[in-house]
N, C-alpha and C positions, 0 to 999 in steps of 0.2 A: 504494498500500500506507499501510496505518496504522501509526503509531509502531506500537501495539498489535499488531498483525499483523507487524511488522519484527522486533519483541523475540520474539516466540515465533518465529521463525520462526528468530535466532537463537541461543536455547535450545536447540530440535530441532537446530541444526548440531551444535552444542559436545558435544551428550551423544548422539550419531553416536560418542564416545568416551566407553567402557562406564566407566570408568577413572577416580576424579576427580580422582588426583594427577593422571593423564598429560593431560586436560583443564584441568588449570589451567597445566602445562609447557605447552599449546599454546598457552590465552593469552597466556605469557609470551613465546612465542616471536613471534604474533604483533603483542604491543607491540614488540617491535624497527623493528616499517618504519613505527611511526609517528614524523612528523619536525615538531617545531617548529621557525620559527626561529630563529637566536640573538638577535634584535631582539627576538623574544617572551617570552625570558627574564627577566626583568624583574620587581623587586619588585611589582610592582601585579597581574601574573597569576599570583602566588604562592598557593596555596590554601590558607588559614588550617588551624589544628589537623590535620597531618598527619607525621606521625612523620620522613619523608623527605621532602624539597622535590618541591614537586608543581608544575608548571606550567600551565595552561589561558591558552586563546585560542580565543575566540568571534566567528565574528560570523556576520551577516545577508549572504546574495547571494541577489540574483535573491529575496525574498521565503520563505528555508532557513536552515535553521542551518547552522552550518559550525564543529567543534571542533577542535582541535588539542594536545598536551599532550608535555610531558615528564616524566620522575623522576629522581631519583639512582638508585634502587632498580630493577631488571630486572620485580622481581613487580610492584611497583607501578606501575609503567609499564603494563605490560602490564593491570593492572586500569581504571585510566586511560583506557587508549587503548580498550579494550571500549567503557566507559561512553561518551567521545567518538564511538566508530564507532557503536552507539546511535542518540545523538541527532542525529549530522551528517546533512545533506538530509531535515531535517523541520520540521512546520511550528511556530513558535515557543509555539504556544498548546498543544498536543500537548507538547511539552518540559518546558515549565510543569507539566503535568496530570499527565502519566504517569509514576509512579516506576519505577526500574527492578526488574526481578523475577526479573533475571540469576542473583542470585547464590545465590537460594532455588532455582530451576530449576538450577543445575548442580551444587546439592549443597555451593555453597563456604560458605554460613554456617557450616558446620559444621569446615573447616577452615580458615578466616583467622580470625586474633586478633581481641578489643574493638577493640585498637589499629586493628589495619587496617580492619577493618568502620566504625570510627566515620571514618575518614580518607575512606573513600570518603563517608559518608553527606556529611559535609563537599565533596566533589568534587559530589557531585548539588544540593547546595544552592550552589553558585555556579554549575552550569550552570540551576538555576533560573530563579536572579535574573540571569543573562543572559539569558535566555529572555523571562523577564519584560518587561526594558527594552529588546526587539528593537526 
């Protein structure tokens, strides 16, 4: 499955939940399952430009990307974990090229503050940079 197909499937799955607030709550709950080892919660893994501290760790395993994150805020962790889920187990060239459409596709751009959207853009930038270096 291509990354574009994976993204559309993720959007379709989330949109089964009709109420956008409940959909956002589901993402926060999903984020709780994301685990980042303590040894990866270091200064070098902090995503710059986020109001809440967000750590992102990425690696390449057998030619496929793998991302994990953690954040101080449960909401931020859920949103960041959604990006990690989207881009994990993909080709690094696709990860570098395919922008996330999940925010618009699930109606979150109207619900999230400009500050939070900016933080997500910084997270995406960091994921892209990692993919380009893999």
